[in-house]
C-alpha positions as CSV (number, residue, x, y, z in Angstrom):
1,E,5.0,58.9,193.4
2,C,8.0,59.8,195.7
3,I,7.7,63.5,194.9
4,L,3.9,63.4,195.6
5,S,4.5,61.5,198.9
6,G,6.9,64.3,199.9
7,I,4.6,67.1,198.9
8,M,1.6,65.4,200.7
9,S,3.6,64.9,203.8
10,V,4.6,68.6,203.9
11,N,0.9,69.4,203.4
12,G,0.1,67.5,206.7
13,K,-1.3,64.3,205.2
14,K,-0.5,61.0,206.8
15,V,1.5,59.0,204.1
16,L,2.3,55.3,203.9
17,H,4.5,54.6,200.8
18,M,4.8,50.9,199.8
19,D,7.1,49.6,197.1
20,R,7.2,46.0,195.9
21,N,10.8,46.6,194.8
22,S,13.9,46.4,197.0
23,Y,15.1,49.8,195.8
24,Y,13.7,53.3,195.5
25,G,12.3,54.8,192.3
26,G,10.5,51.9,190.6
27,E,10.8,52.4,186.8
28,S,13.1,55.4,187.1
29,A,15.7,53.7,189.4
30,S,19.4,53.7,189.0
31,I,20.7,50.1,189.1
32,T,23.8,49.2,191.1
33,P,26.0,47.2,191.1
34,L,26.5,46.5,187.4
35,E,26.0,42.7,188.0
36,D,22.3,43.6,188.8
37,L,21.9,45.3,185.5
38,Y,23.2,42.1,183.7
39,K,20.7,40.0,185.7
40,R,17.8,42.4,185.0
41,F,18.3,42.1,181.3
42,N,19.0,38.4,181.5
43,L,22.5,38.6,180.0
44,P,24.5,35.5,180.6
45,G,27.7,35.6,182.8
46,S,28.9,38.6,184.7
47,P,30.4,41.9,183.5
48,P,34.0,41.6,182.1
49,E,36.9,42.8,184.2
50,S,37.3,45.7,181.8
51,M,34.1,47.3,183.3
52,G,35.9,47.8,186.6
53,R,34.2,47.4,190.0
54,G,30.4,46.7,189.8
55,R,29.8,49.0,192.7
56,D,31.1,52.0,190.7
57,W,28.1,51.8,188.4
58,N,24.7,53.5,188.9
59,V,22.8,52.9,185.6
60,D,19.5,54.8,185.0
61,L,16.8,52.7,183.5
62,I,15.0,55.8,182.2
63,P,17.3,58.6,181.0
64,K,16.3,62.2,181.8
65,F,18.0,65.5,182.6
66,L,16.7,68.4,184.6
67,M,16.0,71.7,183.0
68,A,18.0,74.2,185.1
69,N,15.0,76.6,185.2
70,G,12.4,73.9,185.0
71,Q,9.7,72.7,187.3
72,L,11.6,69.8,188.9
73,V,14.4,72.1,190.0
74,K,11.8,74.5,191.4
75,M,10.3,71.6,193.4
76,L,13.7,70.6,194.7
77,L,14.5,74.1,195.7
78,Y,11.2,74.8,197.4
79,T,11.3,71.5,199.4
80,E,15.0,72.0,200.1
81,V,15.6,68.4,198.9
82,T,18.6,70.0,197.1
83,R,20.5,69.5,200.4
84,Y,20.7,65.7,199.7
85,L,21.9,66.0,196.1
86,D,24.8,67.3,194.1
87,F,24.3,68.3,190.5
88,K,26.6,68.8,187.5
89,V,25.8,70.7,184.3
90,I,25.6,68.6,181.2
91,E,28.3,69.8,178.9
92,G,26.5,70.3,175.6
93,S,23.4,69.8,173.6
94,F,23.7,68.6,170.0
95,V,21.3,68.2,167.1
96,Y,21.5,65.8,164.1
97,K,21.4,67.2,160.6
98,G,22.2,65.3,157.4
99,G,24.0,62.5,159.1
100,K,26.2,64.7,161.2
101,I,25.8,66.3,164.7
102,Y,26.2,70.0,165.5
103,K,26.1,71.9,168.7
104,V,22.8,73.5,169.3
105,P,23.4,77.3,169.0
106,S,22.3,78.6,172.3
107,T,23.5,82.2,172.4
108,E,23.5,84.9,169.7
109,A,27.3,84.5,169.4
110,E,27.0,80.8,168.9
111,A,24.2,81.2,166.4
112,L,26.4,83.5,164.3
113,A,29.3,81.1,164.5
114,S,27.3,77.9,163.9
115,S,27.7,75.9,160.7
116,L,24.1,74.8,160.9
117,M,22.9,77.8,159.0
118,G,23.9,80.1,156.2
119,L,24.7,83.8,156.8
120,F,21.3,85.2,156.0
121,E,19.5,82.4,157.9
122,K,21.7,83.3,161.0
123,R,20.5,86.9,160.9
124,R,16.9,85.9,160.7
125,F,17.3,83.3,163.4
126,R,19.0,85.9,165.7
127,K,16.0,88.3,165.1
128,F,13.7,85.4,166.0
129,L,15.6,84.7,169.3
130,V,15.5,88.4,170.2
131,Y,11.8,88.4,169.6
132,V,11.3,85.3,171.8
133,A,13.4,86.8,174.6
134,N,11.4,90.0,174.6
135,F,8.0,88.3,174.3
136,D,5.8,88.8,177.3
137,E,2.3,87.3,177.2
138,N,1.1,90.0,179.5
139,D,2.4,92.8,177.4
140,P,0.7,93.1,173.9
141,R,3.4,95.6,172.8
142,T,5.8,92.7,172.6
143,F,3.5,90.7,170.2
144,E,4.4,92.4,166.9
145,G,1.1,91.5,165.4
146,V,1.1,87.9,166.7
147,D,-1.8,86.7,168.8
148,P,-0.3,84.1,171.3
149,K,-3.6,82.3,171.6
150,K,-4.5,82.2,167.9
151,T,-1.4,82.6,165.6
152,T,0.1,79.2,164.9
153,M,3.8,78.5,165.3
154,R,4.0,77.7,161.6
155,D,2.9,81.4,160.9
156,V,5.5,82.7,163.4
157,Y,8.3,80.9,161.6
158,K,7.0,82.3,158.3
159,K,7.0,85.8,159.8
160,F,10.8,85.4,160.4
161,D,11.3,83.6,157.1
162,L,13.0,80.6,158.8
163,G,13.9,77.6,156.7
164,Q,13.1,73.9,157.3
165,D,16.4,73.0,159.0
166,V,16.1,75.9,161.4
167,I,12.5,75.1,162.2
168,D,13.6,71.5,162.9
169,F,16.2,72.3,165.5
170,T,14.2,75.2,167.0
171,G,11.1,73.0,167.5
172,H,12.9,69.8,168.5
173,A,16.2,70.9,170.2
174,L,15.0,74.2,171.8
175,A,11.3,73.8,172.3
176,L,11.8,70.0,172.8
177,Y,8.7,68.8,171.0
178,R,8.8,65.1,170.0
179,T,6.6,65.5,166.9
180,D,5.6,68.3,164.5
181,D,2.0,68.5,165.8
182,Y,2.9,71.8,167.6
183,L,3.3,73.7,164.3
184,D,-0.5,74.1,163.9
185,Q,-1.2,75.0,167.5
186,P,-1.2,78.5,169.0
187,C,2.4,79.7,169.4
188,Q,2.3,80.7,173.1
189,E,3.3,77.3,174.4
190,T,6.2,77.0,172.0
191,I,7.5,80.5,172.7
192,N,7.4,79.8,176.5
193,R,9.3,76.5,175.9
194,I,12.0,78.3,174.0
195,K,12.2,80.9,176.7
196,L,12.5,78.1,179.3
197,Y,15.4,76.7,177.3
198,S,17.1,80.1,177.0
199,E,16.6,81.0,180.7
200,S,17.9,77.5,181.8
201,L,20.9,78.0,179.6
202,A,21.6,81.5,181.0
203,R,22.0,80.0,184.5
204,Y,25.1,77.9,183.7
205,G,26.2,78.6,180.2
206,K,27.2,75.1,178.8
207,S,23.8,73.6,178.4
208,P,20.3,74.1,180.0
209,Y,20.5,70.6,181.6
210,L,21.5,69.4,185.1
211,Y,22.2,65.8,186.3
212,P,22.5,64.5,189.8
213,L,25.8,62.8,190.9
214,Y,25.2,59.0,191.5
215,G,22.3,58.9,189.1
216,L,18.6,59.7,188.9
217,G,17.8,57.2,191.6
218,E,18.9,59.9,194.1
219,L,15.8,62.0,193.3
220,P,13.1,59.6,194.6
221,Q,15.3,58.9,197.6
222,G,15.6,62.6,198.4
223,F,11.8,63.1,198.3
224,A,11.2,59.9,200.3
225,R,13.5,61.4,202.9
226,L,11.5,64.6,202.9
227,S,8.3,62.5,203.4
228,A,9.9,60.7,206.3
229,I,10.9,63.9,208.0
230,Y,7.2,65.0,208.0
231,G,6.1,61.7,209.5
232,G,5.7,59.6,206.3
233,T,6.5,55.9,206.4
234,Y,8.3,54.2,203.5
235,M,8.4,50.4,203.1
236,L,10.6,48.7,200.5
237,N,10.1,45.0,199.6
238,K,6.4,45.3,200.4
239,P,4.3,43.1,198.1
240,I,0.9,44.4,197.1
241,E,-1.8,41.7,197.1
242,E,-4.9,43.7,196.5
243,I,-6.3,47.2,196.3
244,V,-9.4,47.0,198.5
245,I,-12.4,48.8,197.0
246,E,-15.8,49.3,198.6
247,N,-18.8,50.9,196.7
248,G,-16.4,51.9,193.9
249,K,-14.0,53.8,196.3
250,V,-10.6,52.7,197.5
251,V,-10.5,52.0,201.2
252,G,-7.1,50.3,201.6
253,V,-4.3,48.1,200.4
254,K,-3.8,44.5,201.3
255,S,-0.2,43.3,201.8
256,E,1.0,40.1,203.5
257,G,-2.5,39.4,204.9
258,E,-2.9,42.9,206.5
259,V,-4.9,45.9,205.2
260,A,-3.5,49.4,205.4
261,R,-6.6,51.6,205.3
262,C,-6.6,54.9,203.3
263,K,-8.8,57.6,201.9
264,Q,-6.7,58.2,198.7
265,L,-4.2,56.1,196.8
266,I,-1.5,57.1,194.4
267,C,0.2,54.4,192.2
268,D,1.8,53.7,188.9
269,P,0.0,51.8,186.1
270,S,1.7,48.5,187.0
271,Y,-0.5,48.2,190.1
272,V,-3.9,48.7,188.4
273,S,-3.8,47.2,185.0
274,D,-7.7,47.3,184.7
275,R,-7.7,51.1,185.1
276,V,-5.2,52.1,182.5
277,T,-5.0,52.0,178.7
278,K,-1.9,51.4,176.5
279,V,-1.1,54.5,174.5
280,G,2.2,53.5,172.8
281,Q,5.6,52.0,173.4
282,V,9.1,53.4,174.0
283,I,12.4,51.6,173.1
284,R,15.4,52.4,175.2
285,V,18.9,51.1,174.6
286,I,21.5,51.5,177.4
287,C,25.0,51.5,175.8
288,I,28.3,51.2,177.7
289,L,31.2,52.9,175.8
290,S,34.9,53.3,176.5
291,H,35.1,56.6,174.6
292,P,33.2,59.9,174.4
293,I,30.8,60.3,171.5
294,K,32.5,61.5,168.3
295,N,32.1,65.2,167.3
296,T,31.1,66.3,170.8
297,N,34.4,67.8,171.6
298,D,35.1,64.9,174.0
299,A,32.3,66.0,176.3
300,N,31.9,63.8,179.4
301,S,28.1,64.4,179.2
302,C,25.8,65.6,176.4
303,Q,22.4,65.3,174.8
304,I,21.8,64.6,171.1
305,I,18.5,65.1,169.5
306,I,17.7,63.5,166.1
307,P,14.7,65.4,164.8
308,Q,12.2,63.1,163.1
309,N,12.3,64.8,159.7
310,Q,16.0,64.0,159.5
311,V,15.4,60.3,159.6
312,N,11.9,60.1,158.0
313,R,10.1,59.4,161.2
314,K,7.1,60.9,163.1
315,S,8.9,61.2,166.5
316,D,12.4,62.3,167.5
317,I,15.2,60.0,168.7
318,Y,17.1,61.1,171.8
319,V,20.6,60.3,173.2
320,C,21.6,61.1,176.8
321,M,25.3,60.5,177.7
322,I,26.9,60.6,181.1
323,S,30.1,59.1,182.5
324,S,32.4,58.4,185.4
325,A,32.4,62.2,186.0
326,H,28.9,61.8,187.5
327,N,29.8,58.8,189.7
328,V,27.6,56.5,187.6
329,A,30.3,54.5,185.7
330,A,33.8,53.1,186.3
331,Q,36.7,55.4,185.5
332,G,37.1,56.0,181.7
333,K,33.6,54.6,180.9
334,Y,30.6,56.3,179.4
335,I,26.9,55.4,179.5
336,A,24.8,56.5,176.5
337,I,21.1,55.8,176.5
338,A,19.1,56.1,173.2
339,S,15.4,56.3,173.3
340,T,12.4,57.0,171.0
341,T,8.7,56.3,170.6
342,V,8.1,53.1,168.8
343,E,6.4,53.5,165.4
344,T,6.9,50.2,163.6
345,A,7.1,46.4,164.3
346,D,10.9,46.7,164.2
347,P,11.9,49.1,167.0
348,E,15.6,48.2,167.0
349,K,15.8,49.3,163.4
350,E,14.1,52.6,164.3
351,I,16.8,53.5,166.9
352,K,19.7,52.5,164.6
353,P,20.6,56.1,163.6
354,A,21.3,56.9,167.3
355,L,23.4,53.7,167.8
356,D,25.4,54.5,164.7
357,L,26.6,57.7,166.4
358,L,27.8,55.7,169.4
359,E,30.0,53.0,167.8
360,P,31.9,51.1,168.9
361,I,29.5,50.0,171.7
362,E,31.0,47.7,174.4
363,Q,27.7,46.3,175.7
364,K,24.1,47.2,175.1
365,F,20.9,46.5,177.0
366,V,17.6,46.8,175.1
367,S,14.2,47.4,176.6
368,I,10.8,48.0,175.0
369,S,8.2,49.4,177.4
370,D,4.5,49.9,177.1
371,L,3.2,53.4,177.8
372,F,0.1,53.6,179.9
373,A,-2.3,56.4,180.8
374,P,-5.1,56.2,183.4
375,T,-8.7,55.5,182.2
376,D,-9.8,56.3,185.8
377,L,-8.8,59.8,186.9
378,G,-9.7,59.1,190.5
379,T,-12.3,61.8,190.6
380,E,-15.1,59.7,189.0
381,S,-15.2,56.0,188.6
382,Q,-16.8,54.5,185.5
383,V,-17.0,51.0,187.0
384,S,-19.4,52.1,189.7
385,K,-21.6,53.9,187.2
386,R,-22.0,50.7,185.2
387,R,-22.9,48.7,188.3
388,A,-25.4,51.4,189.2
389,R,-27.0,50.9,185.8
390,V,-27.3,47.1,186.3
391,R,-28.8,47.6,189.7
392,G,-31.2,50.1,188.3
393,A,-32.3,47.6,185.6
394,R,-33.1,45.1,188.3
395,G,-35.7,47.5,189.6
396,A,-33.6,48.9,192.4
397,R,-34.0,52.6,193.3
398,G,-33.4,54.7,190.2
399,S,-31.4,57.3,192.2
400,M,-28.4,54.9,191.9
401,L,-28.1,55.7,188.3
402,N,-27.3,59.4,188.9
403,R,-24.9,58.9,191.7
404,S,-21.3,59.4,190.6
405,F,-18.6,57.7,192.5
406,S,-15.0,58.7,192.8
407,S,-12.5,55.9,193.3
408,Q,-9.9,58.2,194.8
409,I,-7.2,56.2,193.0
410,F,-4.7,58.5,191.3
411,I,-2.6,56.8,188.6
412,S,0.6,58.3,187.2
413,R,1.4,58.1,183.5
414,T,4.3,56.0,182.3
415,Y,7.6,57.9,181.6
416,D,7.7,59.0,178.0
417,A,10.7,59.2,175.6
418,T,11.5,62.9,176.4
419,T,14.9,63.5,178.0
420,H,13.8,66.0,180.6
421,F,11.3,66.0,183.5
422,E,8.9,68.7,182.3
423,T,6.1,66.2,181.1
424,T,6.6,64.2,184.4
425,C,6.1,67.4,186.4
426,D,3.0,68.3,184.4
427,D,1.6,64.9,185.5
428,I,2.5,65.5,189.1
429,K,0.6,68.8,189.0
430,D,-2.3,67.2,187.4
431,I,-2.5,64.4,190.0
432,Y,-2.2,67.0,192.8
433,K,-5.1,69.0,191.4
434,R,-7.3,65.9,191.1
435,M,-6.5,64.9,194.6
436,M,-6.7,68.2,196.4
437,G,-9.3,69.9,194.2
438,S,-7.1,73.0,193.9
439,E,-4.3,74.2,191.5
440,F,-0.8,73.1,192.3
441,D,1.0,75.9,194.2
442,F,4.8,75.8,194.7
443,E,4.4,77.8,197.8
444,E,2.5,74.9,199.4
445,M,5.7,72.8,199.1
446,K,7.8,75.0,201.3
447,R,9.1,73.3,204.3
448,K,7.2,74.4,207.3
449,K,9.4,73.3,210.1
450,N,12.0,75.7,211.5
451,D,14.0,73.1,213.3
452,I,16.9,71.2,211.8
453,Y,14.4,69.1,209.9
454,G,14.9,66.0,212.1
455,E,18.1,65.2,210.3
456,E,20.0,64.4,213.6
457,E,17.8,61.4,214.3
458,Q,18.4,60.1,210.8
459,Q,22.1,59.9,211.0
């Protein structure tokens, strides 16, 4: 929502951004001080002295990293929101196999040295990586008999004779799929995802991921600031009493007895429970540690992916780890967040393989969140169509039946279990297209003012 409010403001729209919370970022906020996190999870008492100063903590509720070459970084660069943030590269990406964790081989040299594969497998995998690097969907000479729109990824793996373990870490740790559904879909998307991983990695070398100092809560604040510079207004602590709808279309939002009128509304599912449907659940466990994770070379930040096949599940389990090096924890402390899509009635048991890798855990905070997707896409309202039918049945003019309404309410999807922002950016582009009626264009996001962006007044 903050990114969209920034983009819409740059595009010349008049934006009012209201938030019922006292902090920026809603579900994806970073909670500080640590005392607030204890309160939020209803833990008795206050954090022990060993946790250091509460103010030194900024704990993300939803863990995600940024792909160095991904869409969110592009959005940050184009809007120049990068000037408000500092990033660090995540030190390593690991994959779980047979109860142990291994560094994901990300270069040819690493692939040849990795103990994840046998010697012949390494050669075949290297050939596959070279093929992917050279693949260009606009140049059929690079296809080697593969049709990117028809050949399945399963067939591409067969072509290079790759074994199950290699397929597991390629699909889940490089292409970052959460399930194995992609195997029977056309290979173009998977090849592009592996390319994104490789290109992101090429930028900084240690891993393809970046993370902002002081936590992910800095991102919404950066875009809210962008919106403000272009005349947008942001109100925290603003309760929402009612979304005002006339003839099936949104006309305003009522808060504290007053109505702010609007032509279009963007919100998350929590504001419009009657226009969304539950599509699943995610369990997330925030763990505070006093040590780096074992077998990660004492990295002060890393990602671990547990492919679903390795633990007899349908979806992957993820671990994101950051530490005092990112100004999100007290000195010598680490925050590891494990997350996965819920599949059974016992989610805590499902996430156990990840927690076992983190032991000993000093304190954990467990949350299980529902995932919602909009049933109303904003461009056409089902509710009004039903009303029209009722009126038609009462003998009113039949033309009501054919009139389609558009509510102009645009609802974001809940954050999923993935550990990067690519799916979130896809949602942003989708909402933009439904609102504006045109494809999302990064060029449209470029700052248009040539002055010093009104920063003097803000200081």
